[in-house]
Every structure is written in C-alpha cells, then in structure tokens.
C-alpha positions in Angstrom: -97.4 106.5 -77.4 -96.9 110.2 -77.0 -94.7 111.5 -80.0 -93.5 107.9 -81.1 -90.8 108.4 -78.3 -90.1 105.3 -75.2 -91.5 106.9 -71.9 -89.2 104.7 -69.7 -86.1 102.7 -70.9 -84.3 100.1 -68.7 -81.0 100.3 -69.8 -79.6 97.1 -68.4 -76.5 95.2 -68.6 -73.3 93.5 -66.4 -71.2 96.3 -65.3 -68.4 98.0 -67.6 -70.7 96.8 -70.6 -71.1 100.2 -71.9 -74.0 101.5 -70.0 -72.3 104.5 -68.8 -71.1 105.1 -72.4 -74.2 104.0 -74.6 -76.2 106.8 -72.1 -73.0 109.6 -73.1 -73.5 108.6 -76.8 -77.7 109.8 -76.4 -77.0 112.9 -74.8 -74.9 113.9 -77.8 -77.1 112.9 -80.5 -79.4 116.1 -82.0 -82.6 115.6 -80.3 -84.8 115.5 -83.7 -82.7 112.4 -84.5 -82.7 111.0 -81.4 -86.4 110.9 -81.7 -86.7 110.3 -85.7 -84.2 107.2 -85.3 -84.3 105.6 -82.0 -87.6 106.6 -80.4 -86.2 108.1 -77.9 -86.8 111.8 -76.5 -84.6 114.0 -74.3 -83.2 111.6 -71.5 -84.3 112.3 -68.0 -81.8 109.9 -66.3 -82.0 107.2 -63.2 -79.2 105.4 -61.9 -79.0 103.1 -58.5 -75.4 103.4 -58.5 -74.9 106.7 -56.4 -76.9 104.7 -53.7 -74.9 101.7 -54.0 -71.5 103.9 -53.4 -73.5 106.0 -50.6 -74.3 102.7 -48.8 -70.6 102.0 -49.2 -69.7 105.3 -47.6 -72.0 104.5 -44.6 -69.7 101.5 -43.8 -66.7 103.3 -44.2 -67.6 106.0 -41.9 -68.8 103.1 -39.2 -65.6 101.2 -39.7 -63.4 104.6 -39.0 -65.1 105.2 -35.8 -64.9 101.2 -34.8 -68.4 100.8 -35.3 -70.1 97.4 -37.0 -70.7 97.7 -40.9 -74.3 97.9 -42.1 -74.7 96.6 -45.8 -71.0 95.0 -46.9 -68.5 92.8 -44.6 -66.0 94.9 -46.4 -65.5 97.5 -49.1 -64.7 94.6 -51.7 -67.6 92.2 -50.8 -71.1 91.9 -51.9 -74.1 92.9 -49.7 -74.8 90.8 -46.7 -78.4 90.9 -47.4 -78.9 90.1 -51.4 -82.6 91.1 -51.1 -80.9 95.0 -51.3 -80.9 94.7 -54.7 -84.5 95.3 -54.4 -83.8 98.1 -52.1 -82.0 100.1 -54.8 -85.2 99.6 -57.0 -87.7 100.8 -54.7 -85.1 103.9 -54.0 -85.1 104.6 -58.0 -89.2 104.0 -57.8 -89.2 106.9 -55.2 -86.9 108.8 -57.4 -89.6 108.1 -60.5 -92.8 109.3 -58.7 -90.5 112.4 -57.5 -89.3 113.3 -61.2 -92.7 112.8 -62.2 -94.2 114.9 -59.6 -91.1 117.6 -59.3 -91.0 116.9 -55.8 -89.5 119.9 -53.6 -87.3 118.2 -51.5 -86.0 120.2 -48.0 -83.9 118.5 -45.2 -81.9 120.1 -42.4 -79.8 117.0 -43.3 -79.4 115.6 -46.5 -77.2 112.7 -45.1 -80.2 111.7 -42.4 -82.9 111.9 -45.4 -81.2 109.7 -47.0 -81.0 107.2 -44.4 -84.6 107.3 -43.6 -85.2 106.8 -47.3 -82.9 103.5 -47.3 -84.3 102.5 -44.3 -87.9 102.6 -45.8 -86.8 101.2 -49.4 -85.6 98.2 -47.8 -88.9 97.5 -45.3 -90.6 97.2 -48.7 -88.2 94.1 -49.5 -88.9 92.8 -46.1 -85.5 94.0 -44.7 -85.9 95.7 -41.2 -84.5 99.0 -40.1 -80.6 99.4 -40.2 -79.9 102.8 -40.0 -83.0 103.6 -37.5 -81.2 101.1 -34.9 -78.0 103.1 -35.1 -78.0 104.8 -31.9 -78.0 108.9 -31.6 -74.3 109.3 -31.0 -73.2 107.1 -33.7 -75.5 109.1 -36.2 -74.1 112.5 -34.8 -70.5 111.4 -36.1 -71.1 110.0 -39.2 -74.0 112.2 -40.4 -72.0 115.5 -40.8 -69.3 113.0 -43.1 -71.4 112.0 -45.4 -73.4 115.2 -46.1 -71.7 116.0 -49.4 -72.2 112.7 -51.2 -75.9 113.2 -50.0 -76.0 116.8 -51.6 -74.6 114.9 -54.7 -77.1 112.7 -55.2 -79.8 115.4 -54.2 -78.5 117.7 -56.8 -78.3 115.0 -59.0 -82.3 113.9 -58.5 -83.5 117.7 -58.6 -81.5 118.5 -61.8 -83.8 115.9 -63.9 -87.0 117.7 -63.3 -88.2 118.9 -66.5 -90.2 121.7 -67.1 -92.5 119.1 -68.8 -92.2 115.9 -70.1 -93.4 116.4 -73.8 -90.7 114.8 -76.0 -88.9 113.2 -72.8 -87.5 109.5 -71.7 -86.7 108.2 -68.7 -83.8 106.2 -69.3 -83.5 103.9 -65.9 -79.9 102.4 -65.9 -78.9 99.2 -64.0 -76.7 96.3 -63.5 -78.1 92.9 -62.0 -76.5 89.4 -62.3 -75.7 86.1 -59.9 -72.8 84.2 -58.6 -70.2 82.7 -61.0 -71.6 79.2 -62.4 -75.5 79.9 -60.7 -78.0 77.7 -62.4 -81.1 79.4 -63.6 -83.2 80.8 -62.9 -81.6 82.9 -60.5 -82.9 82.5 -57.0 -83.2 85.1 -53.7 -82.6 89.0 -54.5 -80.1 88.2 -57.4 -80.8 88.8 -61.2 -82.7 90.8 -63.1 -86.0 88.2 -62.8 -86.4 89.4 -59.0 -85.5 93.1 -59.4 -87.8 93.6 -62.4 -90.8 92.7 -60.3 -89.9 95.3 -57.7 -90.2 98.4 -60.0 -93.4 99.8 -59.1 -96.2 99.4 -61.7 -96.3 102.8 -63.4 -92.6 102.0 -64.6 -93.5 98.4 -65.7 -96.4 99.7 -67.7 -94.6 102.5 -69.6 -90.8 100.4 -69.8 -89.2 99.4 -72.5 -85.8 97.1 -72.0 -82.5 97.9 -73.8 -79.8 95.3 -72.7 -76.2 95.8 -73.8 -74.8 92.3 -74.0 -71.4 91.1 -73.2 -70.1 88.2 -71.6 -69.4 88.0 -67.9 -65.5 87.6 -68.9 -65.6 90.8 -70.9 -67.7 92.7 -67.9 -65.0 92.1 -65.9 -62.0 92.9 -68.3 -63.5 96.2 -69.2 -64.4 96.9 -65.5 -60.5 96.8 -64.3 -60.0 98.4 -67.5 -61.8 101.5 -67.0 -61.4 101.5 -62.8 -60.0 104.9 -61.6 -59.4 104.2 -57.8 -59.2 108.1 -57.6 -62.9 108.9 -58.4 -65.0 105.5 -57.1 -68.4 107.7 -57.1 -68.0 108.3 -61.2 -70.2 106.5 -63.5 -68.0 105.9 -66.3 -64.8 105.1 -64.2 -66.0 103.5 -61.0 -64.4 99.7 -60.5 -66.3 97.0 -58.9 -63.9 94.9 -56.9 -63.2 91.3 -58.1 -65.0 89.6 -55.2 -68.2 91.3 -56.3 -67.8 90.9 -60.2 -67.6 87.2 -59.1 -70.1 87.5 -56.6 -72.9 89.4 -58.1 -72.1 89.6 -61.9 -70.7 86.3 -62.4 -73.3 85.7 -64.9 -76.9 87.0 -65.5 -80.0 85.8 -66.3 -81.4 88.1 -69.1 -81.1 85.5 -71.7 -82.7 82.9 -69.9 -85.7 85.7 -69.1 -86.0 86.0 -72.8 -86.2 82.6 -73.7 -89.0 81.7 -71.1 -90.8 85.0 -72.0 -94.6 84.4 -72.7 -93.8 86.7 -75.7 -91.4 86.8 -78.2 -89.1 89.5 -77.9 -90.2 90.3 -74.6 -89.6 90.1 -70.6 -91.9 88.7 -68.7 -92.8 90.3 -65.3 -95.4 88.9 -62.8 -95.9 91.9 -60.1 -98.7 93.2 -58.2 -101.0 90.6 -59.5 -100.4 91.2 -62.9 -98.2 90.3 -66.1 -96.2 92.6 -68.2 -94.4 91.9 -71.4 -91.5 94.6 -71.5 -90.4 94.6 -75.0 -86.6 93.9 -75.4 -84.0 95.0 -77.8 -80.4 93.5 -77.6 -77.2 95.8 -78.5 -74.5 93.2 -78.9 -71.1 94.7 -77.1 -69.4 91.5 -76.8 -66.6 92.7 -79.1 -66.3 96.0 -77.5 -67.7 98.9 -79.5 -68.0 101.7 -76.7 -65.4 102.3 -75.0 -64.4 105.2 -77.2 -67.4 106.9 -75.8 -65.9 108.0 -72.4 -63.3 110.5 -74.6 -64.5 114.0 -75.5 -66.5 114.0 -78.3 -64.3 115.7 -80.6 -61.6 112.6 -80.4 -64.7 109.8 -81.7 -64.0 108.2 -84.8 -66.7 108.3 -86.9 -66.8 104.4 -88.3 -66.9 103.9 -84.7 -70.0 106.0 -84.0 -71.3 104.6 -87.0 -70.9 101.1 -85.9 -72.6 101.9 -82.5 -75.2 103.8 -84.4 -76.6 100.8 -86.4 -76.3 98.8 -83.2 -78.2 100.8 -81.0 -80.8 101.5 -84.0 -81.3 97.7 -84.5 -82.0 97.0 -80.8 -84.1 100.0 -80.4 -86.5 99.4 -83.6 -87.0 96.2 -81.8 -88.3 97.8 -78.9 -90.5 100.1 -80.6 -92.1 97.0 -82.5 -93.9 95.5 -79.5 -93.9 98.7 -77.3 -97.4 100.1 -76.2 -99.1 96.2 -77.1 
C-alpha cells in the first residue's frame, strides 16, 4: 500500500454513534502522526447524508406546492423504497470517480443536475426514474428553491479535490441498519450486506472498514441529544426522526457480517462476480467517548482525548493487519 496509509476507509455506524466526531478528531491530528499511528493520510471526505437531506428538501418543496412527495411519505418517515439505500451508494461511487479524476462540473441549474444524478443512481438499483417524470411546470417551481442546497453539495464535493493523492485517505461515511427486532440476515435494501455490495469495485478493492460500535438504544439517545432543529443539514447536529430510528436503524448487521465472514477480522462482500474481504476494526463507543469532540478543540479534555486515541488506534491497527492481503 502506498505510503503505508489506507487508500479508502469506510467509516460506518448507526446514527449519532460518533462517526462525524471521529472525523473531526482525525482532522485535528498532525498529518505525520495521523499517518504513523493510524495509517490514515490527509482526509478526503465523502458522505451520503447531504443526499438524504436533499431528497427530503425535494419532498418538502413538492408538498409545499401541493404535489405528491417523491422519496418519503413524510419528513419523519423512512424511504418509500428501501432500495434507495443503494441509490445513495451509487451517488457516492460517482463522487469517488469524480474525485479521483478531479472532474470539472458545470451546470446551468445545479438542482436539475442533482435531479438527474439521483435518477441515474436509482436506475442502477432497479428503481425507475422519478424526477424525470415530474412535469416541467412543477420542476420550474421547485428547482430554484433547491438551488442553494444543490450548490452546497457541489461546493463540498469540489472542495475535496486535491492537487495529488500522495498520503491521502478517502474517508466515506455512512450509516445502515434495519427495523427494530429484525432477524439476520437483513433483507431487501436494508443493512450493510446490501449497501456494501453496491460500492464500485475500485472502492471495494481499496477499502478497510472502521466500525463504531454502539447499541441501537445508545444511538437513539445520542441522536436526540445532539439534534438541532435549526440546523437539519448539519453532519454534527442533524437529528433523525424516531420512526426512522426504529424502522431503518433499530438494529444493524455488522456483527452478523463479521461472524459469518469467510476470513477472520474482515467482512466478506460478494459483488460484480468477485469476492472481497474488507479488513475491519471496531471502535467500541457503547459507553460514550466521543460527544466532547463536537466542542471546539480548545475545550477537549486531555484524558478523554487519550481514551479516544487508544480506541481508534487499536481499531486501525486491526484494519492495517489485513489490509492489502
């Protein structure tokens, strides 16, 4: 592996488990130390939450003008179609390829650019186009109202383009799960088993998984503790509605996938006619170690920082042990 750093880290966990806090932690570690101790280069970050938020914004605009919602029955409920979890991964695949090629993006309407991207990504998951079937009259009403949110997504996307990829690690953040009480394996579009297989071969080939372990109960507690209704698009402070927490994140299947993997300390992913064994490390955050990382760095407690450092280092060492094999 180039320069002894992971090329891609899949940062996975239930909502409010500490993913964004861990990303913030890594962003505040000196680059040389981050590489030496954690095998992680300068972070280039991809996240599917902005697309979740944008889809909800589309539905809110549709509802505002008296049109049927497209993706969610209401702002507090899960997807109409659970295979849209794959749509989100396909959007991340495109972001990854654009990042690697530093693809220039220009569009007269950024909201319409995103409408087309969502339809194309969904089609790869067997979902018929939806935005393309909306009348031009309706699109003319909703597109301008969504232009600002679309620009935020594009600006964030372009901000990750580096001059080169030397000593860089692409960190892809996502949360997946199933309904409360679901049996394993999870079915349909739910869980990591489905979503991991949607990642493109280039990502699967170069990925290791950093999994942050919390219980669904702790995920719900922290979710409601962090929620800021005035900042629903924020990675650090958005809240997930209770029906979604119970229906989409009432459990997750990572422990099941670890136990049933063909190779110890990996997750087996069968996709594109091939088998991938993704190294996995687990950061145990069942007793909350990370919430303080949402504060300004100057307020971080040294002992708490040391505890997080040891936990993440142990996980990344486990990932590195099997990486590239």
